[in-house]
C-alpha positions as CSV (number, residue, x, y, z in Angstrom):
1,M,0.1,-0.1,0.0
2,D,2.9,2.4,0.5
3,G,3.4,2.3,-3.4
4,T,7.1,3.3,-3.2
5,G,8.4,0.1,-4.8
6,L,10.9,-0.6,-1.9
7,L,9.4,-3.8,-1.0
8,F,9.9,-5.3,-4.4
9,E,13.8,-5.4,-3.7
10,P,13.6,-9.0,-2.4
11,F,11.3,-10.0,-5.4
12,M,13.4,-8.6,-7.9
13,A,16.5,-10.3,-6.6
14,Y,14.9,-13.6,-7.8
15,A,14.1,-12.3,-11.3
16,P,15.1,-15.1,-13.8
17,A,17.6,-14.2,-16.6
18,G,16.4,-12.6,-19.6
19,F,13.2,-11.0,-18.1
20,K,12.8,-7.2,-18.3
21,V,11.3,-6.3,-15.1
22,I,10.3,-2.8,-14.2
23,P,9.1,-1.9,-10.5
24,L,6.5,0.9,-10.7
25,S,5.7,3.2,-7.9
26,L,2.3,4.8,-7.3
27,R,1.7,8.5,-7.3
28,Q,2.3,9.9,-3.9
29,E,-0.5,12.4,-3.6
30,P,-3.6,12.3,-1.3
31,H,-7.0,11.8,-2.7
32,L,-6.1,9.9,-6.0
33,S,-8.4,7.3,-7.3
34,Y,-7.6,3.8,-8.4
35,S,-8.4,5.0,-11.8
36,D,-5.9,7.9,-11.4
37,Q,-3.2,5.5,-10.4
38,A,-4.0,3.2,-13.4
39,E,-3.5,6.2,-15.8
40,H,-0.1,6.8,-14.2
41,I,1.0,3.1,-14.6
42,L,-0.2,3.0,-18.1
43,S,2.1,6.0,-18.9
44,K,5.0,4.0,-17.8
45,I,4.7,0.6,-19.6
46,G,4.7,1.3,-23.0
47,S,2.7,-0.1,-25.9
48,G,4.0,-3.6,-26.1
49,K,2.1,-6.6,-24.4
50,T,3.1,-6.7,-20.6
51,V,2.5,-9.0,-17.7
52,I,1.4,-6.9,-14.8
53,V,2.4,-8.3,-11.4
54,T,0.4,-6.6,-8.5
55,E,0.4,-7.1,-4.8
56,S,-2.2,-6.4,-2.1
57,Y,-3.8,-2.7,-2.4
58,S,-2.6,-2.5,-6.0
59,G,-4.8,-5.2,-7.1
60,R,-7.7,-2.7,-7.8
61,V,-5.2,-0.6,-9.8
62,A,-4.5,-3.6,-12.1
63,Y,-8.2,-4.0,-12.5
64,E,-8.7,-0.3,-13.7
65,I,-5.6,-0.9,-16.1
66,A,-7.4,-3.9,-17.6
67,Q,-10.6,-1.8,-18.1
68,K,-8.5,1.1,-19.8
69,S,-6.2,-0.7,-22.0
70,P,-6.6,-4.5,-22.2
71,E,-4.9,-4.6,-25.6
72,R,-1.6,-3.8,-23.8
73,I,-1.8,-6.6,-21.1
74,K,-1.0,-10.1,-21.7
75,H,-1.7,-11.3,-18.2
76,I,-2.3,-10.0,-14.8
77,V,-1.0,-11.7,-11.8
78,F,-2.7,-10.8,-8.6
79,A,-0.6,-11.6,-5.5
80,A,-2.4,-11.7,-2.1
81,S,-4.7,-8.9,-3.7
82,F,-8.3,-8.0,-3.4
83,L,-11.2,-6.4,-5.5
84,S,-13.5,-5.7,-2.7
85,R,-12.9,-5.1,1.1
86,P,-10.4,-7.8,1.8
87,S,-11.8,-8.9,5.3
88,A,-14.4,-7.8,8.1
89,L,-11.7,-6.1,10.1
90,A,-10.8,-3.9,7.0
91,R,-13.6,-1.6,8.1
92,L,-11.5,-0.4,10.8
93,A,-8.4,0.3,8.6
94,P,-8.8,4.1,8.8
95,L,-8.5,3.9,12.6
96,L,-5.1,2.5,12.4
97,P,-2.6,4.6,14.5
98,L,-0.2,5.4,11.8
99,Q,2.0,7.8,13.7
100,L,2.3,5.2,16.3
101,L,3.3,2.6,13.8
102,K,6.0,5.0,12.3
103,S,7.2,6.0,15.8
104,G,9.1,2.9,16.5
105,I,6.9,2.3,19.6
106,T,5.2,-0.8,18.3
107,P,7.7,-3.6,18.4
108,S,9.1,-4.5,14.9
109,P,8.5,-8.3,15.5
110,I,4.8,-7.7,15.8
111,I,4.5,-5.6,12.6
112,G,6.7,-8.1,10.8
113,R,4.7,-11.0,11.9
114,L,1.5,-9.5,10.9
115,A,2.9,-8.6,7.3
116,F,5.4,-11.5,6.7
117,G,4.1,-14.3,9.1
118,R,6.7,-17.0,10.0
119,D,8.9,-15.9,7.2
120,R,9.6,-12.5,8.9
121,S,13.0,-11.2,8.9
122,D,14.9,-8.2,10.1
123,R,15.6,-6.9,6.5
124,L,12.1,-7.4,5.5
125,T,10.7,-5.6,8.4
126,E,13.3,-2.8,7.9
127,L,12.1,-2.5,4.3
128,L,8.4,-2.2,5.3
129,E,9.2,0.4,8.0
130,E,11.4,2.4,5.5
131,S,8.8,2.4,2.8
132,L,6.1,3.6,5.3
133,H,8.1,6.4,6.4
134,Q,8.6,7.6,2.8
135,V,4.8,8.2,2.4
136,D,2.9,11.0,4.1
137,N,0.3,9.9,6.5
138,T,-2.5,11.7,4.6
139,V,-1.8,9.6,1.6
140,L,-1.7,6.3,3.7
141,R,-4.9,7.5,5.4
142,H,-6.6,8.1,2.0
143,R,-5.6,4.4,1.0
144,L,-6.7,2.9,4.1
145,K,-9.9,4.7,3.7
146,Q,-10.3,3.3,0.0
147,V,-9.8,-0.3,1.3
148,S,-12.3,-0.1,4.0
149,T,-15.0,1.0,1.6
150,L,-13.9,-1.0,-1.5
151,Q,-17.0,-2.5,-3.3
152,L,-16.8,-5.5,-5.9
153,P,-16.6,-3.8,-9.4
154,A,-19.4,-4.6,-12.0
155,K,-17.2,-5.1,-15.2
156,K,-15.3,-8.3,-16.0
157,I,-11.8,-8.7,-16.8
158,E,-11.5,-10.5,-20.1
159,I,-7.8,-11.0,-20.3
160,P,-6.0,-13.9,-18.6
161,C,-5.3,-13.7,-14.9
162,T,-3.7,-15.6,-12.1
163,Y,-4.4,-15.2,-8.4
164,I,-1.5,-16.1,-6.0
165,R,-3.1,-17.0,-2.7
166,A,-0.8,-16.8,0.4
167,K,-1.5,-19.7,2.6
168,S,-0.7,-17.8,5.7
169,D,-2.1,-14.4,5.0
170,N,-2.9,-12.3,8.1
171,L,-4.4,-9.4,6.2
172,V,-6.5,-10.7,3.5
173,S,-9.2,-13.2,4.0
174,S,-9.0,-16.4,2.1
175,K,-12.7,-15.6,0.7
176,A,-11.0,-12.7,-1.3
177,V,-10.2,-15.2,-4.2
178,E,-14.0,-15.6,-4.6
179,S,-14.2,-12.1,-6.0
180,F,-11.6,-12.8,-8.5
181,K,-13.4,-16.0,-9.7
182,E,-16.6,-13.8,-10.3
183,I,-14.7,-11.0,-12.0
184,C,-12.0,-12.9,-14.0
185,P,-13.6,-15.7,-16.4
186,N,-10.2,-16.8,-17.3
187,L,-8.6,-17.2,-14.0
188,S,-5.9,-19.7,-12.6
189,I,-5.2,-20.0,-8.8
190,K,-1.7,-20.7,-7.3
191,E,-1.4,-21.5,-3.6
192,V,2.1,-20.3,-2.2
193,E,3.6,-20.9,1.2
194,G,4.0,-17.5,2.8
195,G,2.7,-14.5,4.6
196,H,0.6,-11.5,3.2
197,F,3.5,-10.0,1.4
198,I,4.0,-13.1,-0.6
199,L,6.2,-11.8,-3.2
200,Q,8.6,-10.9,-0.5
201,T,8.2,-14.0,1.6
202,N,8.3,-16.7,-1.2
203,P,9.7,-14.8,-4.2
204,R,11.1,-18.2,-5.7
205,D,7.8,-19.9,-6.0
206,C,6.0,-16.8,-7.2
207,W,8.6,-16.4,-9.9
208,Q,8.0,-20.0,-10.9
209,A,4.2,-19.3,-11.7
210,I,5.1,-15.9,-13.3
211,R,7.7,-17.6,-15.7
212,E,5.2,-20.3,-16.6
213,I,2.7,-17.2,-17.8
214,A,5.3,-15.3,-19.4
215,Q,6.5,-18.3,-21.5
216,Q,2.9,-19.0,-22.7
């Protein structure tokens, strides 16, 4: 949700040889819609066929991309993402004490365990904290509000999609995949061991799934 791209460092390190991989950050301004962010991403990816890999909050951005320019997208990989409110607890997301989380008072192991599960490491937790500190609280608060009120979209995604479900996700309900089954007629589902930030906690298995998609 930070949208900085910093958290893709562990994922990028596992990129297979021969792949052109471009990490894209979100615009860091408050009050932007998912559609606004989709326009921003489309301006960065060029006109060739692209495999979009999106994680968590940015899943809805990828949905908007698919609606705006499906001819430019070969496949969308949704990693631990959601198209509607990800869990019942997400209603309370705008109440999260962001300043407290950034202050260092909240123990890092607790934050790391929530985000990364049993695969938490000091490096991953540091990356998460660094990324959060780079984003203004007004931006984070706006995105949390978006998540808390997110409704299932009406239009379907006609291009092929894959959903990577993290088996130990503490933040997104296992039922989130049902939304993708409804919206994506051409959907494959891959279950991968790891916590919510599955691209970071299990980049090897995620890349295996992505490599198979890219070679189709």
